[in-house]
N, C-alpha and C positions, 0 to 999 in steps of 0.2 A: 448787071454789067460790072459793077464794082466787085462783086463776089468772084466773077470770072477772072478779072485782072489780078485780084489777090491770090487766087488759086494758081494762076500762071506764074506769078512772082515767087510764090512759095516753092513751086516745083522747080523753078530755075535755081533758087538758092539750094534746095535739097540735093539736086543732082550735079551741081557745079562744085560742091564742096569736095576737097581732097583731104584724106587722112594722112598724117605723118607716121602712123603706127606701121612698122614694117612686118608685123606678124598678125595674121588674122586671129580673131577669137575663135577657138576651136570648140565646137559643140560636141561633135562626135569625132573621135580620133580613130582613123583607119590606118593602123600600122601594117606595113608589108613585113615579110620575114625572109631571112636568108640563112643558109647553113654553112658552117666551115667544114673542113675536111674530116674533123672529128665527129661531125653530126650535131654540134652545138647550134641551136637556133638563136637568131638575133632579131630583135625588132628593128625596123627602119622607118624613117619618116622623111618626107620632103620638107625642106625649109628653103624658101625662095626657089632658086633653080637647082639646088643641090639636094641629094638624098644621103642622109647620114644614118649610121647605126645608132640605136638608142641604148645599146648595152656595150660595156667594155669587152674587148676581145679576150678570149680565154682558150684559144686553140693551142695545142702542143705539137701540131704538124704543119709543115709548109704546104702551100697549095700547089706550087709548080712542080713539074716533073723534070728532073735533070739526070743526064747520063754522063759518065766519064768518056774520055776519048776512045776507050776500048769498048764502049757500049754498055758498061755496067751501070745499073740503076743506082743513083745516089739516094741514100736514106733521107726520107722527108721529115724525120723526127727532129723537133727542137729540144735539145738536151737540157735537162735540169742542171743548173749550176749550184753545186754544194759549196758551203763556206770554205772548205779546204782547197777548192779549185779557184778561189778568187783571183789569183795571179794571172789566170788565163785571159782576163779582161784587158791586160796590158799588151797583148798581141794585137796586131792589126792585119791579120791574114783574112781579109774580107772575102776572098774567094774560097776559103776553107769551109766545108760543110760543118765542121766541128765548132766553129766560132759562132755559136748561136744559142742563147740561153734565156731562160725565164725563171721567175719565182712565184710562189704564192705570196699573197699579202701577209705582212708581219711574220714571214718565215714559216708559216704553217696555216692551219685552218683559221679563217677569219670569222668574226661574228656575222658579217654581211657578205654578200656575194659581189665582190668587186672585180672579178675577172682575174687576169694575170698581169704581172709586171715584166716588161721586156727591156733588154738593153737596146740601144740604137743600132748596134751591130746586127742584132737579130732582125730588126725592122728593115735594114737595108741589104742584108745578105741575100735573101731570097724573098719570094712573095709570101707574106704572112697573112694577108687578107684573103677572104673567099674569092673565087673567080668572079670577075666583073667589078671588083672593089680594090681600093688601094689605100695605103697609109697617106693621110692628107699632107700636102705640101704646105709651106708657108703661105702660098697664094690661096690654097683652099681654105685655110683657117681665116685669113684676112678677109676673104670674100664673105664668109659666114658672119664674122664679127661686124663688118661694115653694113651688111644687110640688116643686122639687128640694132643698128644705131650707133655703133662704134664701141671701143673698149671701155668707155666710161660707164656704160649701162648694160652691155650685152651679158655680163655674168649673171645677173638676176634672172634673165630670160632663159639662160641655159641650165641653171642649177635646179636639181630635183627639189621638190617641196616635201619629200619624205623625210621626216624628222629623224629617222634612224640612220640616214645616210650622211648627215652633217651634224656638227655640234650646234647647240642652240645658244644664241639665235643665229640662223643663217640669213644674213641681211638680204632682203629683197628677193628671196628665192621664189619666183612665181612659176618657173618652168613653163612659161607661156608658149615656148617653141616645141615642148615635149622632147627636147634633146636629152633631158634627165642626166645632167652631169652629177657625179657623186664624189664625195670626199674620201677617196681611198688612200690619200697620201702617196708616198713613193719610197723607193729604196735608193739611198745615196750611193755614190761610187765607193764609199768607205764601208759598205755592207750594213748600214744601219737603216731601220725602218722608221720613218718620221711622218708627222703631220696627218695621221689618219683622222678623218672626220673634219679636218681643217682645210686641206687643199685637194683639188682634183687636178692632176698633172698629166697632160697628154702629149705624146710625141708628135712632131711633124717629121716629114721625110727630108727636111732641108737642113744642111749643115750651116753652122755659123762661119761665114767667110773669114772672120777675124781671129777665130780660135779653132784650129783644126781638130782638137780633141773634144769639141762641143757641137751640139746641134740645137736647133730651136724647138722649144716646147711651148704649149699654151696652158695657162693655169686659171682656174677659178678658185675663189677663196670664200670661206664661210663669212668672213667679216666685212664683205663689200659686194656691191653689184658690178664691180669692174672685172675685166679680163686682163691677163698679163701675158706678154710674150717674154720668155726667159731663155737664157742660154744654159743648157745643162750638159754635164759630162756624158759622153757616149757610153760610159760604163754604168751610169745610173739605170735603175729599173723604173720605168714609167708605164702608165696605162696607154692603150691604143684604141682609138675609135676609127673605124674605116669609113670611107666615103665612096659612093658609087662612081664608076667610070663614066656613066652617062650624064 
């Protein structure tokens, strides 16, 4: 009888305990995949109720199809911005198909595959993500970070533990979410490439209401497990991670 009572008590304790860990231990990772208009394939994984790309965007074509008032098909190409064309970024013709640019990391071929860097104008001008996906808003990013325990600890869970993608040491980089954030750095509004292997900097689709020339981005840093919400110039070139509409 005593054994039976002990067994029942142990079962009650075992099954009534709750874990505070927001991310399950993943034994087998089942990535889904999605393709952009250029045919590039991206891994994607569910984190909480959201599904995120696991790779930085690298498309050079918009997904949506647009026509002029006369019925002429508008080019879907995202044009490369060369250094001599830098002044174009000071225009704000957001409805113009020509105001949409990207760069390769470090201005050329990078040692690692970091994807592409895009201005915020590119992000907002037309649909840059594959069909069924969008550039995450401030709300999308905050939902992810909150699910992972908040900005004080979420960075470690998001950062890739691949030592070639971050400078060493990359503090607390567990990648327990399989989000695989990488330290690609970014391109400033002054056309300089900085912080490669130190920062991963990702656009949101949300403008900074206090500074009309800026929009919010989310950053992870090699030196900490934190995440940061930052206000960046819309002229800067940052990475993009898409999130599913579903």
